[in-house]
C-alpha positions in Angstrom: -61.0 -51.7 27.9 -63.8 -49.3 28.7 -63.9 -47.8 32.3 -65.1 -44.7 34.2 -62.5 -41.9 34.0 -61.8 -42.3 37.7 -61.1 -45.9 37.8 -57.4 -47.1 38.6 -55.8 -49.1 35.8 -52.5 -51.0 35.6 -49.9 -49.5 33.2 -46.6 -50.8 32.1 -43.5 -48.8 31.1 -40.5 -50.5 29.6 -37.2 -48.5 29.3 -34.2 -49.9 27.5 -31.1 -48.2 28.9 -27.8 -48.2 26.9 -24.4 -46.7 27.6 -23.7 -44.1 24.8 -20.0 -44.7 24.9 -19.7 -48.6 25.0 -23.1 -49.6 23.5 -23.6 -51.9 26.6 -26.6 -52.2 28.9 -26.9 -49.9 31.9 -27.6 -52.4 34.8 -27.8 -50.1 37.8 -30.4 -47.5 36.8 -33.7 -46.7 38.4 -36.7 -45.6 36.5 -39.5 -43.8 38.3 -42.9 -43.2 37.1 -44.9 -40.3 38.7 -48.7 -40.1 38.4 -50.8 -37.2 39.6 -53.4 -39.2 41.3 -55.7 -36.7 42.8 -55.9 -34.3 39.8 -57.2 -37.2 37.8 -60.2 -37.4 40.0 -60.9 -33.7 40.1 -59.1 -30.6 38.6 -59.9 -28.5 41.7 -58.2 -30.9 44.1 -54.6 -30.4 45.3 -52.1 -32.7 43.6 -51.0 -35.9 45.4 -48.2 -37.7 43.5 -47.8 -41.5 43.4 -44.4 -42.6 42.5 -43.4 -46.2 41.4 -39.8 -47.3 40.6 -38.0 -50.3 39.1 -34.4 -51.2 38.5 -32.9 -52.0 35.2 -31.9 -55.7 34.8 -28.9 -57.4 33.4 -30.1 -56.5 29.9 -30.5 -52.8 30.7 -34.4 -53.1 30.8 -36.5 -51.5 33.5 -40.1 -52.5 33.8 -42.3 -50.3 35.9 -45.8 -51.6 36.7 -48.0 -48.8 38.1 -51.5 -47.5 38.7 -52.9 -44.7 36.5 -56.1 -42.8 36.5 -58.1 -41.2 33.8 -56.5 -39.9 30.6 -54.0 -37.4 32.1 -51.0 -39.6 31.5 -47.9 -39.8 33.6 -44.2 -38.5 33.9 -41.1 -40.6 34.2 -37.3 -40.1 34.8 -34.2 -41.9 35.1 -31.4 -42.0 37.8 -28.2 -43.7 36.8 -25.4 -43.0 39.2 -22.6 -43.4 36.7 -24.2 -41.4 33.9 -25.6 -38.0 33.0 -29.3 -38.3 32.9 -30.9 -34.9 33.8 -31.9 -34.0 30.4 -32.0 -37.2 28.4 -34.4 -35.9 25.6 -37.6 -36.9 23.9 -38.0 -40.1 25.9 -38.2 -38.2 29.1 -41.3 -36.3 30.0 -45.0 -36.6 29.8 -46.5 -39.9 28.4 -50.1 -40.9 27.6 -51.6 -44.2 26.9 -53.7 -44.4 23.9 -57.3 -43.8 24.6 -60.7 -42.5 23.3 -62.4 -40.1 25.8 -66.1 -39.8 25.9 -66.5 -36.3 27.0 -68.8 -35.2 29.9 -72.4 -34.3 28.9 -72.0 -31.1 31.0 -69.7 -29.6 28.4 -72.5 -29.2 26.0 -75.7 -28.2 27.8 -78.6 -27.1 25.7 -81.0 -25.3 28.2 -83.7 -25.4 25.5 -84.3 -29.0 26.5 -85.8 -30.3 29.7 -82.7 -32.5 30.4 -80.3 -29.7 29.5 -82.2 -27.2 31.8 -82.1 -29.8 34.7 -78.4 -30.3 34.2 -77.8 -26.5 34.2 -79.8 -26.1 37.4 -77.9 -28.9 39.0 -74.7 -27.0 38.4 -76.2 -23.9 39.8 -77.2 -25.7 42.9 -73.7 -27.0 43.4 -72.2 -23.6 42.9 -74.7 -21.9 45.3 -73.8 -24.7 47.9 -70.0 -23.9 47.4 -69.5 -27.6 46.4 -66.7 -27.0 44.1 -65.4 -30.6 44.0 -68.9 -31.8 43.1 -69.2 -29.0 40.5 -65.9 -29.8 38.8 -66.4 -33.6 38.9 -69.5 -33.0 36.6 -67.0 -32.2 33.8 -64.9 -35.3 34.1 -65.2 -37.7 31.1 -68.0 -40.1 31.0 -65.6 -42.9 30.2 -62.2 -43.6 28.7 -61.6 -46.5 26.3 -58.0 -47.5 26.5 -56.4 -48.8 23.3 -53.3 -50.0 25.1 -51.6 -49.9 28.5 -47.9 -50.5 27.5 -45.3 -47.9 26.4 -41.7 -48.8 25.4 -38.9 -46.4 25.3 -35.1 -46.5 24.9 -32.6 -44.1 26.3 -28.8 -43.7 25.6 -26.9 -42.1 28.5 -23.3 -40.6 28.5 -21.0 -42.1 31.2 -19.4 -40.0 33.8 -15.5 -40.0 33.6 -13.9 -37.8 36.3 -16.1 -34.7 36.9 -14.3 -31.8 39.0 -15.3 -28.6 40.5 -15.2 -25.6 38.1 -16.8 -22.3 37.5 -20.1 -22.6 35.6 -22.6 -20.0 34.7 -25.8 -19.3 32.8 -27.0 -15.8 32.0 -30.7 -16.1 31.1 -31.0 -12.4 30.6 -27.6 -12.1 29.0 -24.6 -10.0 30.0 -25.1 -6.2 29.4 -22.3 -4.8 27.2 -21.6 -1.1 27.7 -21.5 1.1 24.7 -18.9 3.8 25.7 -17.5 6.6 23.6 -19.2 6.0 20.3 -17.0 7.3 17.4 -18.4 7.9 13.9 -16.3 7.4 10.8 -16.8 6.7 7.1 -15.7 3.6 5.3 -16.7 2.2 2.0 -19.3 4.8 1.6 -20.9 3.9 5.0 -21.3 6.1 8.1 -20.2 3.7 10.8 -20.3 4.1 14.7 -17.7 2.3 16.7 -17.7 1.6 20.4 -15.0 1.2 22.9 -13.8 -2.6 23.1 -15.3 -4.6 25.8 -13.1 -7.3 27.6 -14.7 -10.3 29.2 -13.6 -12.5 32.2 -14.8 -16.2 31.6 -13.9 -17.2 35.3 -16.2 -14.4 36.7 -18.6 -14.2 33.7 -18.3 -10.5 34.0 -17.3 -7.6 31.8 -13.8 -6.2 32.7 -13.8 -2.4 33.4 -10.7 -0.5 32.4 -12.1 2.7 34.1 -9.8 3.5 37.2 -12.8 5.2 38.8 -15.2 2.4 38.3 -17.5 2.0 41.3 -18.7 -1.6 41.8 -21.3 -0.5 44.3 -23.0 1.5 41.6 -22.4 -0.6 38.5 -22.0 -4.0 39.9 -18.8 -6.2 40.1 -16.2 -6.1 37.4 -14.2 -8.9 36.0 -10.5 -9.1 36.8 -8.8 -10.9 33.8 -9.7 -10.4 30.1 -10.2 -13.7 28.3 -11.4 -12.2 25.1 -12.3 -8.8 23.6 -15.5 -7.8 21.9 -15.3 -5.3 19.1 -18.7 -3.8 17.9 -19.7 -1.4 15.0 -23.1 -0.2 13.9 -24.3 1.2 10.6 -27.5 1.6 8.7 -28.2 1.0 4.9 -31.7 1.1 3.2 -33.4 1.4 6.6 -31.6 -1.9 7.8 -29.6 -1.3 11.0 -26.7 -3.6 11.6 -24.5 -4.2 14.6 -21.5 -6.3 13.7 -18.1 -7.2 15.0 -16.1 -10.1 16.5 -14.6 -11.5 19.6 -10.9 -11.4 19.4 -8.2 -13.4 21.5 -4.8 -12.3 22.6 -1.8 -14.1 20.8 -1.6 -17.8 21.7 -5.2 -17.8 22.8 -8.3 -18.7 20.7 -11.2 -21.1 20.3 -12.6 -23.8 18.0 -16.2 -24.9 17.4 -17.8 -28.3 17.3 -21.3 -29.7 17.0 -23.1 -30.8 20.1 -23.1 -34.6 20.9 -26.8 -35.2 20.5 -27.2 -35.9 24.3 -29.0 -33.1 26.0 -27.6 -34.3 29.3 -24.0 -34.0 28.0 -24.0 -31.8 25.0 -20.4 -30.8 24.8 -17.0 -32.5 25.6 -15.0 -34.1 28.4 -11.9 -32.2 27.6 -10.3 -29.8 25.2 -8.6 -31.1 22.2 -5.2 -29.5 22.6 -4.2 -30.4 19.0 -7.1 -28.5 17.4 -6.5 -25.1 15.7 -7.7 -22.3 17.9 -8.8 -19.4 15.8 -8.1 -15.9 17.1 -11.3 -14.1 15.8 -14.9 -15.1 15.5 -17.4 -12.6 13.8 -21.0 -11.9 14.6 -23.7 -9.7 13.0 -27.2 -8.6 14.0 -29.5 -6.8 11.6 -33.0 -5.3 12.1 -35.7 -3.2 10.4 -37.8 -1.1 12.7 -36.8 -3.3 15.5 -37.7 -6.5 13.6 -34.8 -8.9 13.3 -34.0 -9.8 9.7 -30.6 -11.5 10.0 -28.4 -13.0 12.7 -25.0 -14.4 12.5 -24.4 -15.8 15.9 -21.2 -16.7 17.5 -22.6 -20.2 18.2 -25.7 -21.9 16.7 -28.2 -23.9 18.7 -26.3 -27.1 18.0 -22.8 -25.8 18.5 -20.4 -25.3 21.4 -16.8 -24.0 21.5 -13.7 -24.7 23.5 -11.6 -21.8 24.5 -7.9 -21.6 25.4 -7.0 -18.3 27.2 -4.6 -16.7 29.7 -1.7 -17.9 27.8 1.8 -17.4 29.1 4.8 -18.4 26.9 8.6 -18.8 27.3 11.4 -17.1 25.5 10.9 -19.3 22.4 7.2 -18.9 22.1 6.2 -22.1 23.6 3.0 -22.1 25.7 3.9 -22.6 29.4 0.5 -21.8 31.1 -3.1 -21.5 29.9 -6.7 -22.1 30.9 -9.4 -24.0 29.0 -13.2 -23.4 29.1 -16.2 -24.2 27.1 -19.4 -22.3 26.0 -22.6 -24.1 25.0 -24.6 -22.3 22.2 -26.7 -20.6 21.1 -24.4 -17.6 21.8 -25.1 -14.1 20.2 -24.1 -10.6 20.7 -26.5 -7.7 20.4 -26.9 -5.2 23.1 -26.1 -8.0 25.4 -24.1 -11.2 25.2 -26.3 -14.3 25.3 -25.1 -17.8 26.0 -26.6 -21.2 27.3 -23.8 -22.4 29.5 -20.2 -21.5 30.4 -17.7 -23.7 32.1 -14.3 -22.5 33.2 -11.5 -24.7 34.5 -9.3 -22.7 36.8 -6.4 -25.2 37.0 -3.6 -24.0 34.6 -2.9 -26.4 31.8 -5.6 -28.8 32.7 -7.5 -29.7 29.6 -10.3 -31.4 31.4 -13.7 -29.9 31.0 -16.0 -32.3 32.8 -17.8 -30.1 35.3 -18.9 -31.6 38.5 -22.4 -30.1 38.7 -22.7 -30.6 42.5 -19.5 -28.6 43.1 -19.8 -25.3 41.3 -17.0 -22.8 42.3 -19.0 -19.9 41.1 -21.1 -18.1 43.8 -22.7 -15.4 41.6 -25.7 -16.8 39.4 -24.2 -20.3 39.2 -25.5 -22.9 36.6 -25.4 -26.5 37.4 -27.4 -27.8 34.4 -24.7 -28.9 32.0 -21.6 -30.9 33.1 
């Protein structure tokens, strides 16, 4: 099919939707295609979006028939009330039908020819007349030869169970970790500098200050309860500067790591596995040469998350009577700051559920509603 780049054409998007847990079809989802109609006619024009939707059928197939223009492509997304679908991966996003574009002659003007000089003067005249739309339109493709007008995609979505309000955060710029009272000492032939331990409050996503004269008006708010402690040390060998240490948990507390699920919309877990082994210490290391990073041992890798058990109380025989569960999505690293992708804290004692209701975030300071 050969046509002018501005001509409207009929496109077809087929999306097969499957429940990741049961493997069955999702029959109540809406797939919406968005086309930037105006920009396809002129790059200078303001965008006007044209949206077309279709419902999935009994087989979980949604067929969207829509109009598209030029070779710009289109976007699409999914809304399934009973599933997580905000970030469902490679199927979501920008699509483009296969095509061969014959570029505008005005992109390669040779003013040494009569025709080229005439084209150049034509552009000058449009510019002098402030006819910007006419000027830009000259650079639209002469024609577009479409090799297909059908795209098929499949999406697996994770179902919602029982999401509930929790505290959830993202710290895009990291949490600054103070370096107080550096103390130098020698060990194993190395000169090491150690810093005061830093306590961290998961519920508030804040460093806990132990300074009785701490002024929140000058330094910002302080956390209230320590969920874990950060120990840090720094040393240099052969021009390599290394900061290392660990996060450490109180007795009975700890964390375990797991790989993410593979679903970007729901990468972690519905609840804590209370039968898992919660380790009490997780190391980290960060090395650089002249400011260039040469080695990083992160708390969590890009495809990892961890579940934490903190604020533990025990009875006289050592049995856990109260605790709180939380989860952190990696990557998570500690340098001069602590960086993490997402933190969810369940404030209900002894409740192992970690499915966060993204429309009911209990956090008021820098909340994150991206990950359930």
